[in-house]
N, C-alpha and C positions, 0 to 999 in steps of 0.2 A: 553398522546395519541397516542402512536403509546402499548399502553400494553392493553388500551382498549377496543382499534382492532384486537388485538390478547384474547382479549376473548372475544371477537365477535365471528369469526371467532372460535372456540376450540368450540366452546353454539352451531354453526350453525353445526361442522362435530361433535362435538360427539355423537347431541341428534337426529341427520341425521343417524348413525351407532345405534343407541338405540332402532330408528324407522325399520328403517332396519329390527333387529334383533325384536320385536315384542313388546316392548315396549315402554313404552314414548315417545315422546317426548320432552315435555315441561321438564319432569323431570331433562331429558337427559339432553336438549340444561343449564339446571339454573347447574349440576353435574359440563356438560366442559364450563363453565360463571368463575366458586369462582375460583375452581385449572385444569386449562387449557389442559398443559398434563399427566395429572392424569386423570384426568378425561377422556378424550379420552382410555387411554391405560385401563378405567375398565371397557369403554365399545366396547369390541371392541375383550378383557374378561370376561364376565359376559354370561351366557346361553341366547340359542338365546328363545323364549315360544312358538316359528313352532313346535319346538324337544322335548319338553313334553308331554306323554303318557293325556292320556283323558280319561272322564265316560262320563255313562249316567244320567242323574237325575233320579229315578226312579217316579217322581212325574207325574214332569214336558216334560223327556225327555232328556232336552237341553242339550247339550258338555257340560261341562265342567273339567279345569282342574283338575291330580289325583293328586298334594293337595291343592284342597281347602277341607276347609270346610262344605261351604254354598251356596244354588244352591244362583245364584245376582239374576235371572232369577223369582224363588218363592220362597226362604227362607228355603229351606227344610233344617234343620238342616242332612249333609250325611257321613255316616257311608262307615269307606274303605271300595272298595268292592271289593268282587273278582276276577270281571276279569276287566282289561280294553283297552280301543279304541286307538288308533295308534292315530299314532303322527300324525296335521297335516305335520308336512312336508313327512313323509313316504307316507302320504292320493293327498298329490295332486302330486306325483314320478308314479305314475303307471298312 
């Protein structure tokens, strides 16, 4: 019983850390519940999606992450851009 409560607590903590870093709460919740301590450490060390450089889709103008191959709004297959737009975290600091 104590182990299950520990798994739930670590799952919630890991999910919140993952969500704060810009990732999926549910995926990190599952990781944190399955491997409690290791999952939380992984979430703390995982890159922040808000620090990723973005680019603009030439078809619809949607801002997407630089590493995305396809625009999720219009489905356009994208080549690597000549220039990039600043990250969300850099834009929010202004």
